[in-house]
N, C-alpha and C positions, 0 to 999 in steps of 0.2 A: 694884102695879106694872103698867104698861101691857103688854099682850100684844105680843110681838115678831112683826111681820109677816114674810112670806116672799115672795120673788120669784125669778126667774131672771135671769141677765145678758142672755141673748138667745137663743142657738141651742140646739137640741135635736137629737139624732141623727136624720138622715134615713134612711128605710128603704132597705135594699139594693136593693129593686125600683125605687127612684126614681133613685138615683145610683150610679155605679161608683166606690166608695171607693178602689180601687187607683189611680185616676187622680189622686188627691190626693197620692200619694207623692212626685212630683217637684215639686209646687207646692201645699203644703198650704193656703195662704191666697192664692188668686189675686187679682191686682189688675186684670187685664183679664178680659173674658168668656171662659168656657171651656164652650161648648155641648156639648163631647164628654163631659162627665161625666154628662149626663142619659141615662138608659137608654131613654127614650120619645121618639118623634118628635113634632114640633110639634102635630099635630092632637089628640094625647092628653095633652100635657104639662100644660096648665093644669088639667085635671080631676084628673090624678094628683097634682099639687101641692096642690090643694084637699083631696084625701083625706088626704095626708100631714099637712097642717095640722090636720085634724080629729083625727087620731091623736095628734099631739103635744099639742094642747090638752087632749084627754081624759086623757092621761097626767098632765099638770100638775094637772088638776082632781082626779083620783083620788088623786094624791099629797098633795093638800091645800095647794097653792100659792095664795097670795092674789092676787098680781098676775102675770098671765101674758102671754106673747108668742105669736106664731104659730110659734115655734121656728125662725124663719128658714128654713122648709122650701123656699121658692122661691129661695133664694140660693145661689150658689156659694161666697161668703164674706161676712163681715160688711161688707166694703168694696166689692166690685166692682160690685154691682148699682146702687147710687146713683152711685158714682164715674163710671160709664160711661154714665149716662143724661142727662148735661148737654151743653149746647151749648158749643162752643169746643174740642172734642177731635177728633183724627184717629183714629177708631176702627179704621181699616184699617191704620195703621202705628203701633203702640204705641211708646212710649219705653222707657227703661231707667232704673232708680234702684237704689240700694243699700239693701237691706232691713236690718232691725235685726240679722239674722243675719250681715251682712257680705257677702251674696251679691247679685250683680246680679239683678234681677227685672223682667219686663215690667210697665210701668205706663202709665196714660193719658198721652198726649202732648198738651200744651196748645198750641194754635196760634192761638187767638183768645180773646175775652172769655168767661169762664166764666159761663154763665147757666142757670137752670132754666127751660126753655121750656114744660114741661108737668108735671103731677103725676106722681110716681114710685110712691108707695106707697098712694095713696088707695084703689084697688080692693082691695088686700090688707087694709088696716085695716077697710074696710067689711065685708069677708068675715069677718074675725076677730070684729068686734063682733056679727055675726049668729049666731055659733055658740057663744058663751059668755056666761054671766051674770056672770063674774068681771070685775073691773077689768082693763084691758089696757094694755100698754106697747108703744111702737114704738121701734126703735133705728135710728140713722143713724151713719155714720162722721163724726167731728168734723172741723172745718176745718183744724186743725193737722196731723192725720194725713193728711188728703187732700192737703195741700200737700207733705208729706214724701214722698209716694208718687206723684209726678207728674214728668214731664220737661217743664219750662216753657220754651217757645220764644216766649212772648208777653209776659208780665209782666216776666220776668227779674229778679224780686225776690221772695224767699220770703214776706215779710210781705204784700205786695200780693196775691200769689197766695192766701195764706191768707184774707185778708179778702174776696176775691172768692168763694172757696168758702163762707165764712161767710154771705155774702148769699144764696147759692143754698140753703144748708142752712136758713137762716131762712125763706125762702119755703116750702120743703117742710114745715117744722115748723108754721108757721102754718096751712098748708092741712090738716095732719093733726090739729091740736089739737082741732077739734070732734068728731073720730071716736074719740079715745083718752083715757085717764085719766092717762097719764104718758109723757114723752118723754125719751129717753136719747141722749147723744152718746158714741160709743166713741172714745177718744183714747189708745191704747197708746203712740203715739210721743212723747208728752210724757215718759214715763219713759225711753224709749230715747235721747232727745236733749234732755236737760234744759236745756242752755245756750241752745239755740235756743228752747225752750219759754218760758224766762224772758223772752225778748225780746218775744214777742207772742202766746203761746198764750192767756192769759187774755182779752186784748182780742178775739181771734178767737172764743173761746167766747161771750163776752158779746154780740158782734155776732150770732152764730148764734141766741142765745136771746132777742134783743131782742123785746119785745112779747108773749112767751109767758107766760101766767099760770098754766097748769096745772103739775102737778108735773114738775120737770126734774131730770135726773141726768147726771153725767159719770162714765163708767167708764174706769179706767186699770188696766193689768195688765202683767205681765212677758212675756206671750205664752202661747199655748195649751200645756197640759201635753204635748200630742201632739208639739210641736216644740221645747219648751224644758224640759229635764230639771232643770238646776241653776239655781235662782233665788236672787237676793240676798234677804237678810232685811229689807231696808229700801228705801224708795223714794227716788230721787234728785230727784223733783219731786212734792211733796205739799202742804206748808204753803201754797204759792202758790195752791192751789185754794180756800182759805178765802175769798178775795176775789172769786171768780168768781160769776156770777149763778145758777148751778145750786143748787138746794136740797139735793140729795143728791150725795155722792161715793161711787162704787162701787169697791172695791179688793179684791184677793185677799190672803188672809192664811193659808190653811190649808197649801197646798203649800210656800210659802216660809218658813213659820214666822215670820210677821211679828212684830216687836216691837210689841205693841199700845200701848205708850206713845206711838207716833206718832199715835194718834188725837187726842191732846191738841192737835195742831197745827191741827185743824179744828173749832174751838169753835162755829162758826155753822152747821155742816152736819149733816144726818142721814147716818150712815154705812151704806151697803149693804155688809155685810162678808161676804167669801168665807169660808165655814166648811166647804166641801166640797173636799177635795183631789182634783182630777180626774186626778192621776197615780197615785192609789192604785187598784189593780185590784179592790179590795173596797169594798163600800158601808160607809160609816160607820154606827155605831149611833146611835140617838137620844140615848143618853147622851153619846157623843163630841161630837155637835153641841151639846148643851146645855152641856157643859163649855167648849167654845170660845166660846159666847155669854156664859157667866158670866165668862170671862176678860175679854171686851170690856167687860162691865158695870162692871168696876173702873175704867174710863176714861171712860165716858159713860153717861147714863141710858137706860133702855129705850125711851123715846119718841123717842130719836135713833138707834135701832139697827134695822136691817132685816137679816134673814138671807138669804143667797144662796149659790150656788156661787161658786167662785173666778172663773170665767170662763165662756165659752160651752161647752156640753156636746156640741158637734157631733161630736167624734171618739170619743166613748165608745160601747160597745155599748148598744143601746137598753134592755135589761133592767137593766144596771148604772146607767144614767142614771136610770131610774125608781126603782130601789131607793135611790139617793142622795137623790133629791128627797123620797121618802117619809120618809127619816130626817131630812131637813132640817125638814120640817113637824112631825114628831113631836118632834124635839129642841127646836124653838122653843116648843112647847106645854109642855114640861117646865120651862122657865125661869120 
């Protein structure tokens, strides 16, 4: 049987000396920039973020993770770095949208054509490539989620807005492709708004991935364990992703207790399966991880299974995140 590979979804805890985590309490996943969360002034921030990346990557390496990220150490959220780096936005006067929690939240306000005028993550991925010998992955917010979290005063049509975002994401991905081994789109709002997703999400994902030949993945979740305590045991939008261009689909399964028979709906995809419950304040044992993976193997072969945390690990204590990743790698080796 093929060995089960391991990866992370994206984020890893940022050091307390780098960010003020109390400032996330009012807005855990900011959609606009929040400079105030960083503890260091601008002249020192880049170097501090570089050092945080080194620490995060070293933890992933020591834990035994195969495909690593930079832990998103330079980001305030998975979303807002890229979302606010595009042309066509009024960054001084954000808009408002309703988040999946039902609460109004500040979001980018679109006042002109969405365009990627310059590279956003090239410097970061060049740095990551230079500090690890492991394969590396970059993550970007996907076009459907970007469109759901914007106030649109230009296109005035959700699908047109999503396709404009898809073109910008595609330019960024194609610029990053020579630097990385895998490219991931984060699309949590497909689960939150499945009816809208059925109308155009797959087309937007395919536009975003057009021409990309390296390994591609779409991640979909129910939200961070930090903010969502009670999760459904099934996805409202999942079989539809079998026809998207991404080769992998990343889903959470541990915390929600996902009915793994749902994996049969994705026969053409490799599944990046969440087997670490990030709401559990204790680290899993390797045996627990192995058991969760064996349960998945009843529904798909090992060469179509990758082990991962449920979601980003940003809000965990660093020691707990490391212990969970070590259990992930050890559990995958037991299977």
